[in-house]
A tleap script that builds the chain and sets N, CA, C and O, in Angstrom:
source leaprc.protein.ff14SB
mol = sequence {
  NMET GLY GLN PRO GLY HIE VAL TYR ALA LYS
  LEU LEU MET ASP VAL ALA SER GLY ASP TYR
  PRO VAL VAL SER TYR TRP LYS GLN SER LEU
  ILE ILE ALA ASP ASN ARG ILE PRO ALA LEU
  ALA ALA ASP LYS SER SER TYR GLY PHE MET
  LEU PRO THR GLY ALA ASP GLU ILE GLN LEU
  ASP ALA ARG VAL LEU PHE ARG ARG LEU PHE
  TRP ASN VAL ALA ASP GLU LYS GLU TRP ASP
  MET PRO ASP ILE MET MET GLU GLU GLU VAL
  LEU ILE VAL PRO LEU GLU THR TRP LEU GLU
  THR TYR LEU PRO LEU SER ILE GLY PRO GLY
  CSER
}
set mol.1.N position { 70.926 105.187 13.136 }
set mol.1.CA position { 71.806 104.221 12.532 }
set mol.1.C position { 72.064 103.095 13.531 }
set mol.1.O position { 72.151 103.340 14.734 }
set mol.2.N position { 72.184 101.880 13.043 }
set mol.2.CA position { 72.422 100.756 13.914 }
set mol.2.C position { 71.168 100.187 14.543 }
set mol.2.O position { 71.256 99.283 15.375 }
set mol.3.N position { 70.015 100.686 14.174 }
set mol.3.CA position { 68.753 100.191 14.698 }
set mol.3.C position { 68.114 99.226 13.699 }
set mol.3.O position { 68.344 99.346 12.496 }
set mol.4.N position { 67.316 98.272 14.184 }
set mol.4.CA position { 66.643 97.368 13.250 }
set mol.4.C position { 65.638 98.141 12.409 }
set mol.4.O position { 65.077 99.139 12.861 }
set mol.5.N position { 65.419 97.687 11.213 }
set mol.5.CA position { 64.456 98.355 10.357 }
set mol.5.C position { 64.559 97.867 8.933 }
set mol.5.O position { 65.214 96.865 8.645 }
set mol.6.N position { 63.910 98.582 8.058 }
set mol.6.CA position { 63.872 98.218 6.643 }
set mol.6.C position { 63.999 99.492 5.814 }
set mol.6.O position { 63.438 100.527 6.173 }
set mol.7.N position { 64.729 99.418 4.717 }
set mol.7.CA position { 64.924 100.567 3.838 }
set mol.7.C position { 64.156 100.319 2.542 }
set mol.7.O position { 64.251 99.248 1.942 }
set mol.8.N position { 63.404 101.315 2.129 }
set mol.8.CA position { 62.705 101.282 0.846 }
set mol.8.C position { 63.312 102.378 -0.018 }
set mol.8.O position { 63.405 103.528 0.411 }
set mol.9.N position { 63.725 102.027 -1.233 }
set mol.9.CA position { 64.395 103.027 -2.057 }
set mol.9.C position { 64.405 102.621 -3.525 }
set mol.9.O position { 64.265 101.449 -3.873 }
set mol.10.N position { 64.574 103.628 -4.369 }
set mol.10.CA position { 64.884 103.399 -5.781 }
set mol.10.C position { 66.366 103.707 -5.925 }
set mol.10.O position { 66.809 104.814 -5.618 }
set mol.11.N position { 67.127 102.731 -6.388 }
set mol.11.CA position { 68.572 102.856 -6.508 }
set mol.11.C position { 68.936 103.060 -7.969 }
set mol.11.O position { 68.676 102.203 -8.814 }
set mol.12.N position { 69.548 104.216 -8.255 }
set mol.12.CA position { 69.923 104.573 -9.621 }
set mol.12.C position { 71.428 104.433 -9.827 }
set mol.12.O position { 72.217 104.652 -8.908 }
set mol.13.N position { 71.816 104.062 -11.058 }
set mol.13.CA position { 73.221 103.966 -11.438 }
set mol.13.C position { 73.470 104.890 -12.621 }
set mol.13.O position { 72.717 104.876 -13.595 }
set mol.14.N position { 74.530 105.695 -12.537 }
set mol.14.CA position { 74.929 106.593 -13.617 }
set mol.14.C position { 75.419 105.749 -14.788 }
set mol.14.O position { 76.331 104.937 -14.627 }
set mol.15.N position { 74.818 105.933 -15.975 }
set mol.15.CA position { 75.174 105.143 -17.158 }
set mol.15.C position { 76.612 105.401 -17.584 }
set mol.15.O position { 77.326 104.460 -17.931 }
set mol.16.N position { 77.051 106.656 -17.564 }
set mol.16.CA position { 78.391 107.010 -18.047 }
set mol.16.C position { 79.498 106.497 -17.138 }
set mol.16.O position { 80.499 105.966 -17.621 }
set mol.17.N position { 79.330 106.650 -15.819 }
set mol.17.CA position { 80.411 106.298 -14.897 }
set mol.17.C position { 80.228 104.930 -14.241 }
set mol.17.O position { 81.201 104.323 -13.793 }
set mol.18.N position { 78.995 104.447 -14.182 }
set mol.18.CA position { 78.721 103.196 -13.476 }
set mol.18.C position { 78.591 103.375 -11.974 }
set mol.18.O position { 78.396 102.405 -11.242 }
set mol.19.N position { 78.701 104.633 -11.507 }
set mol.19.CA position { 78.584 104.911 -10.071 }
set mol.19.C position { 77.153 104.747 -9.592 }
set mol.19.O position { 76.199 105.025 -10.320 }
set mol.20.N position { 77.023 104.293 -8.361 }
set mol.20.CA position { 75.722 104.249 -7.690 }
set mol.20.C position { 75.956 104.277 -6.195 }
set mol.20.O position { 77.014 103.832 -5.751 }
set mol.21.N position { 75.047 104.767 -5.407 }
set mol.21.CA position { 73.793 105.380 -5.821 }
set mol.21.C position { 74.033 106.760 -6.434 }
set mol.21.O position { 75.006 107.435 -6.096 }
set mol.22.N position { 73.156 107.167 -7.323 }
set mol.22.CA position { 73.275 108.424 -8.054 }
set mol.22.C position { 72.349 109.463 -7.437 }
set mol.22.O position { 71.181 109.183 -7.166 }
set mol.23.N position { 72.872 110.650 -7.221 }
set mol.23.CA position { 72.070 111.772 -6.747 }
set mol.23.C position { 71.567 112.571 -7.943 }
set mol.23.O position { 70.471 113.129 -7.908 }
set mol.24.N position { 72.368 112.623 -8.995 }
set mol.24.CA position { 72.042 113.407 -10.197 }
set mol.24.C position { 71.074 112.621 -11.081 }
set mol.24.O position { 71.452 112.108 -12.135 }
set mol.25.N position { 69.827 112.535 -10.637 }
set mol.25.CA position { 68.818 111.741 -11.354 }
set mol.25.C position { 68.475 112.324 -12.720 }
set mol.25.O position { 67.851 111.647 -13.537 }
set mol.26.N position { 68.874 113.577 -12.985 }
set mol.26.CA position { 68.589 114.194 -14.279 }
set mol.26.C position { 69.556 113.705 -15.356 }
set mol.26.O position { 69.301 113.892 -16.546 }
set mol.27.N position { 70.679 113.071 -14.942 }
set mol.27.CA position { 71.587 112.477 -15.913 }
set mol.27.C position { 71.006 111.134 -16.374 }
set mol.27.O position { 70.086 110.599 -15.755 }
set mol.28.N position { 71.553 110.606 -17.459 }
set mol.28.CA position { 71.093 109.300 -17.908 }
set mol.28.C position { 71.466 108.268 -16.842 }
set mol.28.O position { 72.637 108.116 -16.492 }
set mol.29.N position { 70.471 107.574 -16.341 }
set mol.29.CA position { 70.709 106.593 -15.283 }
set mol.29.C position { 69.799 105.390 -15.462 }
set mol.29.O position { 68.774 105.455 -16.141 }
set mol.30.N position { 70.200 104.298 -14.839 }
set mol.30.CA position { 69.431 103.063 -14.876 }
set mol.30.C position { 68.920 102.755 -13.475 }
set mol.30.O position { 69.600 103.022 -12.484 }
set mol.31.N position { 67.732 102.197 -13.402 }
set mol.31.CA position { 67.204 101.736 -12.118 }
set mol.31.C position { 67.776 100.344 -11.888 }
set mol.31.O position { 67.493 99.420 -12.651 }
set mol.32.N position { 68.586 100.190 -10.828 }
set mol.32.CA position { 69.147 98.865 -10.556 }
set mol.32.C position { 68.402 98.153 -9.430 }
set mol.32.O position { 68.567 96.947 -9.247 }
set mol.33.N position { 67.587 98.885 -8.679 }
set mol.33.CA position { 66.730 98.279 -7.656 }
set mol.33.C position { 65.631 99.274 -7.304 }
set mol.33.O position { 65.852 100.485 -7.316 }
set mol.34.N position { 64.454 98.759 -6.992 }
set mol.34.CA position { 63.347 99.619 -6.574 }
set mol.34.C position { 62.384 98.791 -5.728 }
set mol.34.O position { 61.608 97.996 -6.257 }
set mol.35.N position { 62.439 98.979 -4.434 }
set mol.35.CA position { 61.539 98.249 -3.549 }
set mol.35.C position { 60.615 99.191 -2.780 }
set mol.35.O position { 60.130 98.852 -1.701 }
set mol.36.N position { 60.374 100.379 -3.346 }
set mol.36.CA position { 59.477 101.334 -2.691 }
set mol.36.C position { 58.065 100.755 -2.605 }
set mol.36.O position { 57.675 99.927 -3.428 }
set mol.37.N position { 57.312 101.192 -1.613 }
set mol.37.CA position { 55.928 100.737 -1.444 }
set mol.37.C position { 55.051 101.573 -2.363 }
set mol.37.O position { 55.053 102.800 -2.263 }
set mol.38.N position { 54.297 100.931 -3.261 }
set mol.38.CA position { 53.416 101.689 -4.158 }
set mol.38.C position { 52.342 102.467 -3.383 }
set mol.38.O position { 52.017 102.132 -2.244 }
set mol.39.N position { 51.809 103.494 -4.015 }
set mol.39.CA position { 50.748 104.294 -3.401 }
set mol.39.C position { 49.584 103.400 -2.994 }
set mol.39.O position { 49.191 102.500 -3.736 }
set mol.40.N position { 49.041 103.655 -1.815 }
set mol.40.CA position { 47.894 102.948 -1.238 }
set mol.40.C position { 48.181 101.481 -0.922 }
set mol.40.O position { 47.255 100.729 -0.615 }
set mol.41.N position { 49.436 101.063 -0.990 }
set mol.41.CA position { 49.809 99.689 -0.651 }
set mol.41.C position { 50.358 99.666 0.774 }
set mol.41.O position { 50.495 100.708 1.415 }
set mol.42.N position { 50.669 98.477 1.256 }
set mol.42.CA position { 51.200 98.312 2.609 }
set mol.42.C position { 52.331 97.290 2.578 }
set mol.42.O position { 52.485 96.535 1.618 }
set mol.43.N position { 53.107 97.287 3.640 }
set mol.43.CA position { 54.167 96.299 3.783 }
set mol.43.C position { 54.240 95.916 5.254 }
set mol.43.O position { 53.874 96.702 6.128 }
set mol.44.N position { 54.710 94.714 5.518 }
set mol.44.CA position { 54.803 94.217 6.886 }
set mol.44.C position { 56.167 93.572 7.067 }
set mol.44.O position { 56.650 92.881 6.170 }
set mol.45.N position { 56.790 93.790 8.211 }
set mol.45.CA position { 58.055 93.143 8.520 }
set mol.45.C position { 58.061 92.775 10.000 }
set mol.45.O position { 57.291 93.324 10.789 }
set mol.46.N position { 58.928 91.849 10.366 }
set mol.46.CA position { 59.011 91.371 11.749 }
set mol.46.C position { 60.433 91.534 12.257 }
set mol.46.O position { 61.390 91.450 11.487 }
set mol.47.N position { 60.568 91.771 13.569 }
set mol.47.CA position { 61.865 91.960 14.197 }
set mol.47.C position { 61.858 91.233 15.528 }
set mol.47.O position { 60.841 91.205 16.221 }
set mol.48.N position { 62.978 90.653 15.882 }
set mol.48.CA position { 63.113 89.959 17.155 }
set mol.48.C position { 64.083 90.690 18.065 }
set mol.48.O position { 65.059 91.279 17.599 }
set mol.49.N position { 63.815 90.653 19.357 }
set mol.49.CA position { 64.646 91.344 20.332 }
set mol.49.C position { 64.827 90.463 21.556 }
set mol.49.O position { 63.967 89.644 21.882 }
set mol.50.N position { 65.945 90.640 22.224 }
set mol.50.CA position { 66.165 89.981 23.507 }
set mol.50.C position { 65.378 90.757 24.552 }
set mol.50.O position { 65.415 91.988 24.571 }
set mol.51.N position { 64.670 90.050 25.417 }
set mol.51.CA position { 63.919 90.709 26.475 }
set mol.51.C position { 64.865 91.132 27.591 }
set mol.51.O position { 65.767 90.378 27.956 }
set mol.52.N position { 64.671 92.325 28.132 }
set mol.52.CA position { 65.535 92.774 29.230 }
set mol.52.C position { 65.260 91.961 30.499 }
set mol.52.O position { 64.110 91.652 30.811 }
set mol.53.N position { 66.306 91.626 31.211 }
set mol.53.CA position { 66.173 90.862 32.443 }
set mol.53.C position { 65.580 91.729 33.546 }
set mol.53.O position { 66.032 92.850 33.780 }
set mol.54.N position { 64.570 91.203 34.215 }
set mol.54.CA position { 63.998 91.885 35.372 }
set mol.54.C position { 63.017 93.001 35.057 }
set mol.54.O position { 62.455 93.591 35.979 }
set mol.55.N position { 62.794 93.308 33.793 }
set mol.55.CA position { 61.848 94.391 33.447 }
set mol.55.C position { 60.425 93.857 33.474 }
set mol.55.O position { 60.192 92.688 33.166 }
set mol.56.N position { 59.478 94.704 33.840 }
set mol.56.CA position { 58.080 94.281 33.839 }
set mol.56.C position { 57.316 94.800 32.627 }
set mol.56.O position { 56.150 94.457 32.430 }
set mol.57.N position { 57.975 95.631 31.813 }
set mol.57.CA position { 57.379 96.110 30.568 }
set mol.57.C position { 58.485 96.513 29.600 }
set mol.57.O position { 59.624 96.754 30.001 }
set mol.58.N position { 58.130 96.583 28.322 }
set mol.58.CA position { 59.071 97.056 27.308 }
set mol.58.C position { 58.406 98.171 26.521 }
set mol.58.O position { 57.181 98.240 26.428 }
set mol.59.N position { 59.226 99.037 25.961 }
set mol.59.CA position { 58.724 100.128 25.121 }
set mol.59.C position { 59.160 99.861 23.686 }
set mol.59.O position { 60.349 99.697 23.410 }
set mol.60.N position { 58.194 99.819 22.779 }
set mol.60.CA position { 58.467 99.634 21.360 }
set mol.60.C position { 58.268 100.967 20.656 }
set mol.60.O position { 57.207 101.581 20.767 }
set mol.61.N position { 59.287 101.414 19.932 }
set mol.61.CA position { 59.220 102.662 19.169 }
set mol.61.C position { 59.288 102.312 17.689 }
set mol.61.O position { 60.233 101.659 17.247 }
set mol.62.N position { 58.297 102.742 16.928 }
set mol.62.CA position { 58.295 102.513 15.484 }
set mol.62.C position { 58.218 103.865 14.784 }
set mol.62.O position { 57.406 104.718 15.141 }
set mol.63.N position { 59.078 104.046 13.780 }
set mol.63.CA position { 59.107 105.314 13.044 }
set mol.63.C position { 59.198 105.038 11.556 }
set mol.63.O position { 59.862 104.096 11.124 }
set mol.64.N position { 58.522 105.870 10.778 }
set mol.64.CA position { 58.673 105.873 9.329 }
set mol.64.C position { 59.330 107.203 8.988 }
set mol.64.O position { 58.758 108.272 9.204 }
set mol.65.N position { 60.557 107.113 8.444 }
set mol.65.CA position { 61.329 108.306 8.116 }
set mol.65.C position { 61.429 108.458 6.606 }
set mol.65.O position { 61.563 107.475 5.878 }
set mol.66.N position { 61.362 109.699 6.145 }
set mol.66.CA position { 61.658 110.009 4.748 }
set mol.66.C position { 63.068 110.566 4.720 }
set mol.66.O position { 63.355 111.589 5.341 }
set mol.67.N position { 63.942 109.891 3.999 }
set mol.67.CA position { 65.335 110.325 3.876 }
set mol.67.C position { 65.578 110.626 2.399 }
set mol.67.O position { 65.358 109.768 1.544 }
set mol.68.N position { 66.023 111.820 2.107 }
set mol.68.CA position { 66.176 112.261 0.715 }
set mol.68.C position { 67.282 111.539 -0.036 }
set mol.68.O position { 67.197 111.363 -1.252 }
set mol.69.N position { 68.326 111.118 0.683 }
set mol.69.CA position { 69.405 110.385 0.029 }
set mol.69.C position { 70.152 109.555 1.053 }
set mol.69.O position { 69.990 109.739 2.259 }
set mol.70.N position { 70.973 108.638 0.559 }
set mol.70.CA position { 71.712 107.747 1.428 }
set mol.70.C position { 72.692 108.538 2.278 }
set mol.70.O position { 73.242 109.543 1.829 }
set mol.71.N position { 72.916 108.071 3.538 }
set mol.71.CA position { 73.818 108.774 4.459 }
set mol.71.C position { 75.206 108.960 3.877 }
set mol.71.O position { 75.778 110.046 3.974 }
set mol.72.N position { 75.761 107.904 3.267 }
set mol.72.CA position { 77.135 108.015 2.764 }
set mol.72.C position { 77.245 109.063 1.655 }
set mol.72.O position { 78.275 109.727 1.539 }
set mol.73.N position { 76.205 109.221 0.841 }
set mol.73.CA position { 76.215 110.239 -0.215 }
set mol.73.C position { 76.123 111.629 0.412 }
set mol.73.O position { 76.842 112.539 -0.001 }
set mol.74.N position { 75.260 111.801 1.392 }
set mol.74.CA position { 75.123 113.096 2.069 }
set mol.74.C position { 76.439 113.481 2.757 }
set mol.74.O position { 76.850 114.641 2.707 }
set mol.75.N position { 77.096 112.512 3.396 }
set mol.75.CA position { 78.383 112.789 4.051 }
set mol.75.C position { 79.441 113.180 3.034 }
set mol.75.O position { 80.186 114.140 3.234 }
set mol.76.N position { 79.502 112.425 1.934 }
set mol.76.CA position { 80.503 112.702 0.894 }
set mol.76.C position { 80.338 114.100 0.315 }
set mol.76.O position { 81.329 114.782 0.055 }
set mol.77.N position { 79.113 114.528 0.112 }
set mol.77.CA position { 78.850 115.840 -0.477 }
set mol.77.C position { 78.733 116.942 0.582 }
set mol.77.O position { 78.564 118.116 0.255 }
set mol.78.N position { 78.828 116.540 1.869 }
set mol.78.CA position { 78.708 117.470 2.986 }
set mol.78.C position { 77.375 118.221 2.960 }
set mol.78.O position { 77.317 119.426 3.204 }
set mol.79.N position { 76.313 117.481 2.660 }
set mol.79.CA position { 74.965 118.042 2.644 }
set mol.79.C position { 74.281 117.715 3.961 }
set mol.79.O position { 74.289 116.564 4.398 }
set mol.80.N position { 73.695 118.713 4.591 }
set mol.80.CA position { 72.927 118.509 5.816 }
set mol.80.C position { 71.463 118.382 5.423 }
set mol.80.O position { 70.771 119.378 5.211 }
set mol.81.N position { 71.004 117.141 5.330 }
set mol.81.CA position { 69.623 116.890 4.904 }
set mol.81.C position { 68.959 116.022 5.973 }
set mol.81.O position { 68.999 114.795 5.882 }
set mol.82.N position { 68.352 116.640 6.979 }
set mol.82.CA position { 67.758 115.859 8.067 }
set mol.82.C position { 66.586 114.999 7.586 }
set mol.82.O position { 65.905 115.326 6.615 }
set mol.83.N position { 66.377 113.888 8.301 }
set mol.83.CA position { 65.240 113.019 8.007 }
set mol.83.C position { 63.939 113.743 8.309 }
set mol.83.O position { 63.900 114.644 9.146 }
set mol.84.N position { 62.879 113.347 7.625 }
set mol.84.CA position { 61.543 113.874 7.882 }
set mol.84.C position { 60.724 112.753 8.509 }
set mol.84.O position { 60.569 111.685 7.916 }
set mol.85.N position { 60.198 112.999 9.717 }
set mol.85.CA position { 59.380 112.014 10.409 }
set mol.85.C position { 57.996 111.966 9.743 }
set mol.85.O position { 57.258 112.951 9.757 }
set mol.86.N position { 57.661 110.820 9.169 }
set mol.86.CA position { 56.369 110.658 8.499 }
set mol.86.C position { 55.319 110.097 9.464 }
set mol.86.O position { 54.182 110.570 9.491 }
set mol.87.N position { 55.697 109.103 10.244 }
set mol.87.CA position { 54.803 108.487 11.232 }
set mol.87.C position { 55.649 108.028 12.409 }
set mol.87.O position { 56.825 107.698 12.257 }
set mol.88.N position { 55.033 108.011 13.584 }
set mol.88.CA position { 55.719 107.509 14.774 }
set mol.88.C position { 54.689 106.912 15.715 }
set mol.88.O position { 53.612 107.474 15.910 }
set mol.89.N position { 55.029 105.771 16.296 }
set mol.89.CA position { 54.150 105.108 17.254 }
set mol.89.C position { 55.010 104.565 18.383 }
set mol.89.O position { 56.037 103.934 18.135 }
set mol.90.N position { 54.599 104.805 19.620 }
set mol.90.CA position { 55.272 104.268 20.793 }
set mol.90.C position { 54.267 103.402 21.524 }
set mol.90.O position { 53.141 103.824 21.786 }
set mol.91.N position { 54.683 102.176 21.857 }
set mol.91.CA position { 53.789 101.220 22.501 }
set mol.91.C position { 54.486 100.662 23.730 }
set mol.91.O position { 55.624 100.202 23.645 }
set mol.92.N position { 53.810 100.700 24.876 }
set mol.92.CA position { 54.317 100.095 26.109 }
set mol.92.C position { 53.620 98.746 26.257 }
set mol.92.O position { 52.391 98.669 26.281 }
set mol.93.N position { 54.426 97.677 26.357 }
set mol.93.CA position { 53.860 96.329 26.431 }
set mol.93.C position { 54.272 95.695 27.752 }
set mol.93.O position { 55.464 95.519 28.004 }
set mol.94.N position { 53.292 95.343 28.612 }
set mol.94.CA position { 53.631 94.610 29.836 }
set mol.94.C position { 54.196 93.242 29.464 }
set mol.94.O position { 53.614 92.543 28.634 }
set mol.95.N position { 55.313 92.851 30.060 }
set mol.95.CA position { 55.960 91.593 29.687 }
set mol.95.C position { 55.126 90.376 30.055 }
set mol.95.O position { 55.183 89.372 29.345 }
set mol.96.N position { 54.360 90.422 31.130 }
set mol.96.CA position { 53.504 89.283 31.465 }
set mol.96.C position { 52.528 89.010 30.327 }
set mol.96.O position { 52.350 87.861 29.923 }
set mol.97.N position { 51.898 90.057 29.809 }
set mol.97.CA position { 50.964 89.913 28.690 }
set mol.97.C position { 51.714 89.437 27.456 }
set mol.97.O position { 51.235 88.566 26.729 }
set mol.98.N position { 52.891 90.010 27.220 }
set mol.98.CA position { 53.692 89.638 26.059 }
set mol.98.C position { 54.031 88.147 26.112 }
set mol.98.O position { 53.830 87.428 25.134 }
set mol.99.N position { 54.541 87.688 27.244 }
set mol.99.CA position { 54.946 86.291 27.374 }
set mol.99.C position { 53.752 85.353 27.232 }
set mol.99.O position { 53.853 84.314 26.580 }
set mol.100.N position { 52.635 85.710 27.834 }
set mol.100.CA position { 51.455 84.847 27.774 }
set mol.100.C position { 50.852 84.821 26.377 }
set mol.100.O position { 50.310 83.799 25.958 }
set mol.101.N position { 50.939 85.915 25.663 }
set mol.101.CA position { 50.242 86.041 24.394 }
set mol.101.C position { 51.075 85.620 23.194 }
set mol.101.O position { 50.548 85.013 22.261 }
set mol.102.N position { 52.376 85.934 23.201 }
set mol.102.CA position { 53.124 85.828 21.961 }
set mol.102.C position { 54.193 84.739 21.896 }
set mol.102.O position { 54.571 84.332 20.798 }
set mol.103.N position { 54.692 84.255 23.028 }
set mol.103.CA position { 55.734 83.247 22.957 }
set mol.103.C position { 55.133 81.885 22.653 }
set mol.103.O position { 54.106 81.527 23.230 }
set mol.104.N position { 55.752 81.112 21.755 }
set mol.104.CA position { 55.205 79.812 21.393 }
set mol.104.C position { 55.335 78.819 22.543 }
set mol.104.O position { 56.255 78.912 23.355 }
set mol.105.N position { 54.420 77.883 22.603 }
set mol.105.CA position { 54.419 76.838 23.608 }
set mol.105.C position { 55.147 75.624 23.057 }
set mol.105.O position { 54.824 75.157 21.965 }
set mol.106.N position { 56.131 75.100 23.795 }
set mol.106.CA position { 56.869 73.926 23.359 }
set mol.106.C position { 56.276 72.686 23.985 }
set mol.106.O position { 56.208 72.582 25.209 }
set mol.107.N position { 55.848 71.751 23.174 }
set mol.107.CA position { 55.310 70.481 23.662 }
set mol.107.C position { 56.055 69.373 22.950 }
set mol.107.O position { 56.121 69.359 21.721 }
set mol.108.N position { 56.610 68.459 23.695 }
set mol.108.CA position { 57.335 67.355 23.094 }
set mol.108.C position { 58.195 66.652 24.124 }
set mol.108.O position { 58.064 66.912 25.320 }
set mol.109.N position { 59.079 65.759 23.677 }
set mol.109.CA position { 59.937 65.014 24.593 }
set mol.109.C position { 60.759 65.953 25.471 }
set mol.109.O position { 61.361 66.901 24.968 }
set mol.110.N position { 60.787 65.704 26.749 }
set mol.110.CA position { 61.592 66.494 27.682 }
set mol.110.C position { 60.932 67.757 28.159 }
set mol.110.O position { 61.541 68.511 28.918 }
set mol.111.N position { 59.695 68.026 27.740 }
set mol.111.CA position { 59.058 69.268 28.208 }
set mol.111.C position { 58.178 69.031 29.392 }
set mol.111.O position { 57.569 69.970 29.907 }
savepdb mol mol.pdb
quit
């Protein structure tokens, strides 16, 4: 929690009560949002970070987690449903290479 990332989910609303998100998917419910990635499809997102002062490399950790339900719903119902790690990648990037390769070059008045 509190880490950068993106959530993919189908969000259901209970027709009778208007409550959402709904855990009881077997009740009559409406789909109010669905941004899940279709089978065999892909998605891409970008994130920005402040570079640490004085470091010569950074470590990037990327994880794809399967979460059965929203944290607030699990807490409310007192259900212990741990995340399932689907994919994980750790990359060490030397900052010299990062700075030379990825930062844009500014050319113009005063440069």
